[in-house]
C-alpha angles and dihedrals in degrees: 000000000000115000121222092211143003087250090061091054091048090051091055092047089052091052090055096045095252099117127070123191118219106211099181121090110258136188120243088213105089098314098085090048095049092049091050095048091054092050093045092052090063093043090252131170132280112279125225114199110197097177114048110168113253095006132097096201128083120242129214123197134180086028095150095022097132136045089240092059092046089052091048090051091054098037096240135126098228138003090249087071094065098079091037090056094051093042088057092054098052129073111264098204095109130061096231123109118263093266089062095042091051090056089052098043118118137190092292096051095092094237101088091086087071094059118113114283118214117228130180098236141004144185090260089074100046087112120034125191121188137168113349092006090071112103119155091187089073090064122090096258109183126213111201105184134028098245096049114117094239148303117331146188102244103173099045119132105221109213118202139153134219110254112264092006141090090228107127128195135190118205125189105213138139117264114201117207113239098177140323096312109014133082131186114224112221107207134157095220100250099090135099087251091059092051093047092048091050090055091054093043090055089055093040090235132139115253119220114224141172133199117215123202127184129345121115108001088224086077091060090049091051091048090055092060117089100228128193112262096254095056116090113227094218088053088052090051090052092051092049096047096038094236134076118260115247108226131193129197117256120249098236104033143012101268117114125223135190108283092213096056120121098226137006129196113199123196148109143256114235122206088210092062112089114235117259126241111225136156121228139158121268121235110266098058097247108095148003120267120259101255113254132171108280122207113238123236114208108209114221100171142015117202127174149153117280090255107022126186115210118215115215122197110217115191111229099172116242090353132063128028100335090055093045092050090047088055090056090051090048094054092048092048095053095082090048090050092049091050090064097033111029092183092067113112103180142352136211124185106186120193095232107153092351140318121309092024103108140022122181112199129186118203144175105242118210103168143019119294092000089140089071091053091050091048091052091051092049095048087049092054125089089234098063106013093120097047109129100191118033116185119188122198138172121279095256092060114096103231090198090065106076092192091059091047091051090045089056090050091051094046102040109029128098103182096216091054106027106038116081138158143219128200114217147114119332130205117257092233093062102098093177095067116098090232129037091224108025133040151126125294122199127220126194122195103208096166121121109267123245126213099276091049099049133039112224132013121329109212120237117247120254107257123167092203131250094258095059092040091055092045094054091044092052093049098040094110090053093060094071094232092144113189093006112125112223111101091109101033116118096012106128101212089091089070095035096054093073117087 
């Protein structure tokens, strides 16, 4: 169900025991982040901080820190239902994946009703601050790690447009406060924002921008997905939430923003302003970013609800919100991956060491060395072109179980035959690559080898058999093993339930 405000979503989380309120006063400098990381590591609830030192606004962290809360935000039973829902809304007359069909859809496709809907006013402009009333230091700006340059907005949706076009993009990136009215945008150069800013730089023109905080959590989920250029992010939000986004015009420029948001920062990027040099953590929770010049946003207005709640995205590595949002992206990418490699069964893109590092892919192999062909197709796709380590396994291996994937690598891989590489574009956030834009990617064929791939006999895998597995599962309560988990172990429908 679509939520009319972030407060409505928090109320539902509280009713289901998924929200904890922190009554003690806490510091936005390091303390909020450390509390959140500890809670995220044990798959804990969302956290509402009412008393953040020096700020008048409440803060919520770990909001979408579990798959169950993401599903609740989108009104679905499982993340596998996301792509299915969108597939059902879009015309099926072409063989492309739903990303491509959405770009092609017209007025008769059935999806136009989810496009953004302009309204004259909205809760996000109940309070308006202009000129001398602007002071970013009054916001709950969170610092996550000691070496970061300062407090930042970490869950802000940065709204920009391509120069001379109606093409709109939403980028989820950290914005580090420089002073009372300036923010440094930390971006890796592969986003819609980067492309839009390049178009304005080339013309030496200022670029209007807005930063959106709060509102329906579906907007944050949509902002975390790297969409093709021709797909409007507000349209994507409408598709995810099942209702069009109401948008209202900004007070100081022509961009429109979600009317139900909690807080909006309006401003512009100026080509005449030198980039800032700031230090911030990289997504993935394992290291700081390599410092790069950061474009500076000049804030010209702050508008918000009368009682806004500010979402803060705390990076907890392969757990918490970054991991949950990566899972959404993974489920939406699966149809795109299958469109270029039909033999793919499932996909997992864990956030180990950062985003775009790993992809585990299960496949149905029909001929010798097919895994290399599949890997080439995936590296050539927009979905997985930055993936540094691509591991391919047989279709019966659950790619969401890292132990089983590694077991397949250990059992099936001969390095001289099954390890291969590809030289291509790298993601700007990958500090380990020799070049910021070009580097080597590694593929591992961990599938069982067929006759033409392996001399000699390939041993059969140990499988108890579905009949005995189901029998033991059905009789588990009779065995008297009270409190011993095991009734579902070994039953293969856990791997077979995914598409």
